[in-house]
Every structure is written in structure tokens, then in C-alpha cells.
C-alpha positions as CSV (number, residue, x, y, z in Angstrom):
1,M,74.1,125.6,122.1
2,E,70.8,123.9,122.4
3,E,70.0,126.2,125.4
4,V,70.2,129.2,123.1
5,F,67.6,127.8,120.8
6,I,65.3,127.0,123.7
7,L,65.8,130.5,125.2
8,L,65.0,132.0,121.8
9,E,61.9,130.0,121.6
10,V,60.9,131.1,125.0
11,E,61.6,134.8,124.1
12,N,59.5,134.5,121.0
13,L,56.6,132.9,122.9
14,I,56.6,135.7,125.5
15,K,57.0,138.7,123.3
16,G,55.6,137.8,120.0
17,G,53.7,134.6,119.4
18,G,50.3,134.7,121.1
19,G,50.5,138.4,122.1
20,Y,51.8,137.7,125.6
21,G,54.0,140.1,127.4
22,Y,56.4,139.1,130.2
23,K,54.0,140.2,132.9
24,E,51.1,138.3,131.4
25,Y,53.3,135.3,130.8
26,L,54.5,135.1,134.3
27,D,51.1,135.5,135.9
28,G,51.2,132.8,138.5
29,N,54.1,130.4,137.7
30,P,56.2,130.8,134.5
31,W,57.3,127.2,134.7
32,K,53.8,125.9,134.3
33,Q,53.2,128.1,131.3
34,L,56.5,127.0,129.8
35,K,55.7,123.4,130.3
36,K,52.4,123.9,128.4
37,E,54.1,125.8,125.6
38,I,57.4,124.0,125.0
39,G,57.2,120.7,126.9
40,E,58.6,119.3,130.1
41,E,62.1,118.5,128.9
42,K,62.8,121.9,127.5
43,T,61.3,123.5,130.6
44,K,63.6,121.5,132.8
45,K,66.5,122.8,130.9
46,V,65.4,126.4,131.3
47,I,64.8,125.9,135.0
48,K,68.3,124.3,135.3
49,L,69.9,127.2,133.5
50,Y,67.9,129.7,135.5
51,S,69.0,128.0,138.7
52,K,72.6,127.9,137.7
53,V,72.7,131.6,136.7
54,N,71.0,132.7,139.9
55,G,72.8,130.4,142.3
56,V,69.6,128.4,143.2
57,E,69.9,124.8,144.1
58,Y,68.0,122.8,141.6
59,D,66.7,119.3,142.2
60,E,65.6,117.6,138.9
61,T,63.4,115.2,140.7
62,R,61.1,118.1,141.8
63,E,57.9,118.7,139.9
64,I,57.9,121.8,137.6
65,E,54.7,122.9,139.4
66,D,56.6,123.2,142.6
67,E,56.9,126.9,143.1
68,Q,60.0,126.9,145.2
69,I,62.0,128.3,142.3
70,R,60.3,131.7,142.2
71,V,60.9,134.4,139.7
72,S,59.7,137.9,139.3
73,V,58.7,139.4,136.0
74,N,61.8,141.6,135.8
75,D,64.1,138.8,136.8
76,F,62.6,136.4,134.2
77,E,62.8,139.0,131.4
78,R,66.4,139.8,132.3
79,F,67.3,136.2,132.6
80,V,66.0,135.3,129.1
81,K,67.5,138.3,127.4
82,E,70.9,138.2,129.1
83,S,71.3,134.4,128.8
84,I,70.7,134.6,125.1
85,S,73.3,137.4,124.8
86,I,75.9,135.5,126.9
87,K,75.4,132.2,125.1
88,V,75.6,133.8,121.7
89,G,78.6,135.9,122.7
90,L,80.6,132.7,123.6
């Protein structure tokens, strides 16, 4: 359930607080931006969830700045919205 609150926080940051849109938020590397906004621990949870949903192998020892877990604007937006829907629906 904690993941839902983290994803809601991410969604609010992206679409509301600060005037960002998904495209602007993702400019470069969304993981770096998330780390700045919500902290390293929450960002690791988002990356872990993103990796699980998308079948990407995730190594927690890797640095967040490592851009091997790439995400497009559309994929990130869909991931955040759908993950919230799925988790809330359970």
C-alpha cells in the first residue's frame, strides 16, 4: 500500500505541484528528478516497481543516476497512472 502513496506523490509532482508536465519532468532522466523531489529510498521503490511491471531486471546496488533503466514520456505517464489504478483496485 505504501507504493500507492508514493505513486500518488509522484503523479502530483508531475502534473500539479511546480507546474511540470510529464514531458518536462522526464527531460533527461526521471530517476534523477524523482531522487531530488522525493528522496532516494522512495525513488528506489518506484524504480523497483517500474522494473517489475515492465519485466526489467533491477539491481538495487546500481546508482539511480545509472540510465540503464530507460523510460519514455508515454511509458512513464502510463506506468504512474496504471500502477495507481491497479494498486487501488486490489
